[in-house]
matplotlib code that plots the C-alpha trace (Angstrom):
import matplotlib.pyplot as plt

x = [72.1, 70.6, 73.4, 73.0, 69.4, 70.2, 69.0, 72.3, 70.6, 69.3, 72.8, 74.2, 71.8, 72.6, 76.3, 76.1, 74.2, 76.8, 78.8, 81.7, 82.8, 85.3, 87.2, 84.6, 81.9, 84.0, 84.7, 81.1, 79.8, 82.7, 82.0, 78.2, 78.8, 81.4, 79.2, 76.4, 78.5, 79.1, 82.8, 83.5, 81.3, 83.3, 86.6, 85.3, 84.5, 88.0, 89.4, 87.1, 88.1, 91.7, 91.0, 89.3, 92.3, 91.2, 93.8, 92.8, 93.5, 93.4, 89.6, 89.5, 91.5, 89.3, 86.3, 88.2, 89.4, 85.8, 84.4, 86.9, 86.2, 82.5, 82.8, 85.4, 87.9, 90.8, 93.7, 92.6, 92.3, 95.8, 97.1, 95.4, 96.8, 100.4, 99.9, 99.1, 102.7, 104.3, 102.1, 100.3, 102.7, 100.0, 101.0, 98.6, 96.8, 95.4, 92.0, 93.5, 95.2, 92.0, 90.3, 92.9, 92.8, 88.9, 89.3, 91.9, 89.9, 86.7, 88.6, 90.2, 93.7, 94.7, 98.1, 98.9, 98.4, 101.7, 103.9, 102.0, 102.3, 106.2, 106.0, 103.7, 104.0, 100.2, 100.9, 100.0, 96.9, 93.7, 91.7, 93.9, 94.2, 90.4, 89.8, 92.0, 90.5, 87.0, 88.2, 89.9, 86.5, 84.8, 87.5, 87.9, 91.6, 91.7, 95.4, 96.1, 93.2, 94.5, 97.8, 96.1, 93.8, 96.7, 98.4, 95.2, 94.6, 98.2, 97.0, 95.1, 91.5, 88.7, 86.2, 84.8, 85.2, 88.4, 87.1, 83.9, 85.6, 88.2, 85.6, 83.3, 86.3, 87.0, 83.3, 83.0, 85.8, 84.1, 87.0, 84.6, 87.1, 89.0, 86.0, 85.0, 88.5, 88.2, 84.8, 86.2, 88.9, 86.3, 84.3, 87.5, 88.4, 85.4, 84.4, 80.7, 79.4, 77.1, 73.6, 72.4, 69.7, 67.6, 66.1, 62.8, 61.0, 57.2, 55.2, 58.2, 59.3, 62.5, 62.0, 65.0, 64.7, 67.4, 67.9, 66.7, 65.3, 61.6, 61.6, 59.8, 56.8, 54.7, 56.0, 52.6, 51.2, 54.6, 54.1, 50.5, 51.6, 54.5, 52.1, 49.8, 52.7, 54.0, 50.6, 50.2, 53.6, 52.7, 49.5, 51.4, 54.0, 51.4]
y = [114.9, 118.4, 118.8, 115.3, 116.0, 119.2, 121.4, 123.3, 126.2, 124.3, 122.6, 126.0, 127.0, 123.8, 124.5, 128.2, 127.1, 124.6, 126.0, 123.4, 123.0, 120.0, 119.2, 116.8, 119.4, 121.9, 119.2, 118.4, 121.8, 122.6, 119.4, 120.2, 123.6, 122.3, 119.3, 121.9, 124.0, 126.7, 126.6, 130.2, 129.7, 126.6, 128.4, 131.1, 128.5, 127.1, 130.4, 130.7, 127.1, 128.2, 131.4, 129.4, 127.4, 124.0, 122.6, 121.0, 117.3, 115.1, 114.9, 118.8, 118.9, 116.3, 118.5, 121.7, 120.2, 118.8, 122.3, 123.9, 121.4, 121.9, 125.6, 126.0, 127.6, 125.7, 128.0, 128.2, 124.4, 123.9, 126.3, 124.3, 121.1, 122.4, 123.8, 120.5, 119.2, 122.6, 124.4, 121.7, 118.7, 116.6, 114.1, 114.0, 110.6, 109.0, 110.5, 114.0, 113.4, 112.1, 115.3, 117.3, 115.4, 115.8, 119.5, 120.1, 117.8, 119.8, 123.0, 121.6, 121.8, 118.1, 119.1, 120.3, 116.9, 115.7, 117.8, 116.5, 112.9, 113.3, 114.6, 112.0, 108.2, 107.6, 107.1, 103.4, 103.9, 102.7, 105.4, 108.3, 106.8, 106.1, 109.8, 111.1, 108.9, 110.2, 113.7, 113.1, 111.9, 115.2, 117.3, 115.4, 114.5, 111.3, 111.0, 111.5, 109.3, 106.5, 106.5, 106.5, 103.6, 101.5, 102.1, 101.3, 98.1, 96.9, 96.6, 93.6, 94.2, 93.5, 95.9, 96.7, 100.4, 100.8, 99.1, 101.0, 104.3, 103.6, 102.4, 105.4, 107.7, 106.2, 106.3, 110.0, 110.6, 108.3, 105.8, 102.9, 100.2, 101.1, 101.1, 97.7, 96.4, 97.4, 95.9, 92.6, 92.8, 93.2, 90.3, 88.2, 89.2, 87.3, 90.4, 91.3, 94.7, 95.3, 96.3, 99.7, 100.2, 102.9, 103.1, 104.8, 105.0, 104.5, 104.7, 104.0, 101.0, 101.0, 99.6, 98.6, 98.5, 96.8, 96.9, 93.8, 92.3, 91.1, 89.4, 92.3, 91.0, 93.7, 93.3, 93.0, 96.1, 97.9, 96.9, 98.1, 101.6, 101.7, 100.8, 103.6, 106.1, 105.0, 105.4, 108.8, 110.0, 108.7, 110.7, 113.8, 113.4, 113.2]
z = [102.6, 101.4, 98.9, 97.5, 96.9, 95.1, 98.0, 98.3, 99.9, 102.8, 103.1, 103.5, 106.0, 108.1, 107.7, 108.8, 112.0, 112.9, 115.8, 115.6, 112.0, 111.6, 108.5, 107.4, 107.6, 105.5, 102.9, 102.6, 102.0, 99.6, 97.5, 97.7, 96.0, 93.7, 92.3, 91.7, 89.5, 92.0, 91.7, 92.9, 96.1, 96.9, 96.6, 98.9, 101.3, 101.0, 101.9, 104.9, 106.1, 106.0, 107.9, 110.6, 111.2, 109.6, 107.5, 104.2, 103.4, 100.3, 100.3, 100.3, 97.1, 95.2, 96.1, 94.9, 91.6, 90.9, 91.7, 89.3, 86.6, 86.7, 86.7, 84.0, 86.5, 84.8, 85.6, 89.4, 89.3, 88.1, 90.6, 93.4, 92.1, 92.0, 95.6, 97.1, 97.4, 97.3, 100.0, 102.0, 101.7, 100.2, 97.5, 94.7, 94.1, 91.0, 92.0, 92.0, 88.7, 87.2, 88.2, 86.7, 83.4, 83.3, 83.9, 81.2, 78.8, 79.4, 78.6, 75.4, 76.9, 76.5, 75.4, 78.8, 80.3, 79.0, 81.4, 84.3, 83.2, 83.2, 86.8, 88.3, 87.9, 86.8, 83.1, 83.2, 85.3, 83.7, 85.4, 84.2, 80.8, 80.5, 81.6, 79.0, 76.3, 77.1, 77.0, 73.6, 72.3, 73.5, 72.1, 68.8, 69.6, 67.5, 67.1, 70.9, 71.7, 69.3, 71.3, 74.7, 73.6, 72.6, 75.9, 77.7, 75.8, 76.7, 80.4, 81.6, 80.8, 83.2, 81.6, 78.2, 78.7, 76.9, 73.9, 73.8, 74.4, 71.6, 69.1, 69.8, 69.3, 65.7, 65.0, 65.9, 63.3, 60.7, 60.9, 60.5, 59.8, 62.8, 65.0, 63.6, 64.4, 68.0, 68.3, 67.0, 69.6, 72.2, 70.9, 71.0, 74.5, 76.1, 78.0, 78.2, 78.2, 81.1, 79.7, 80.5, 83.1, 84.8, 88.2, 89.2, 92.5, 92.3, 95.4, 97.6, 95.6, 93.6, 90.1, 87.9, 84.1, 82.0, 78.3, 76.7, 79.8, 79.7, 83.0, 85.0, 86.8, 85.2, 81.7, 80.1, 81.6, 80.6, 77.0, 77.0, 78.3, 75.9, 73.0, 74.2, 74.2, 70.9, 69.3, 70.7, 69.6, 66.0, 66.1, 67.1, 64.4, 61.6]

ax = plt.figure().add_subplot(projection="3d")
ax.plot(x, y, z, "-o")
ax.set_aspect("equal")
plt.show()
């Protein structure tokens, strides 16, 4: 609970005072540190876990790979991925492979993904291909991204995400005609893009605001406040 709220210090205090530390307890604290960009701390905890006699499971390695990805510890993450089957007898799943792809993409090392795709049968998984496509957009890998997009669009589509990702990839490289073609394909697919929304808690009540939705019970008051803020912003900019 503490780690999910961003209070990783309190989370560690509770962990350190726990007399019996199960695998779930270790996984939780490792994931907490990893999700907050404290990858080296997460790796230290992993070593302590092994020394205590607790054996890691597949969940442990998801947490470790995320930790390495968020902290730029790419080489260490690759080593951990390779050790799963070789040392611990744990077969990597799609989730582990997606974490690996995300990590290599963040590091600008997409070219290394190929050797893993040959070793593991995840080449036609939409999650993996989607992660790779997202990484291509961040790293400017248009040629690789185009091929990935084509592979992804060959699969049965239940979401607009592949179309949006590929269209954005083309647009980022100013390939406007290609981006427009993908948008036409999306329109012809009959799939609808889910409108963006945001959530905010006010006085204990969770409020949801959706793009283009004016059905909120307090819409008139919201318009008044937005108008006031808009006027204030205009005055500040003059």
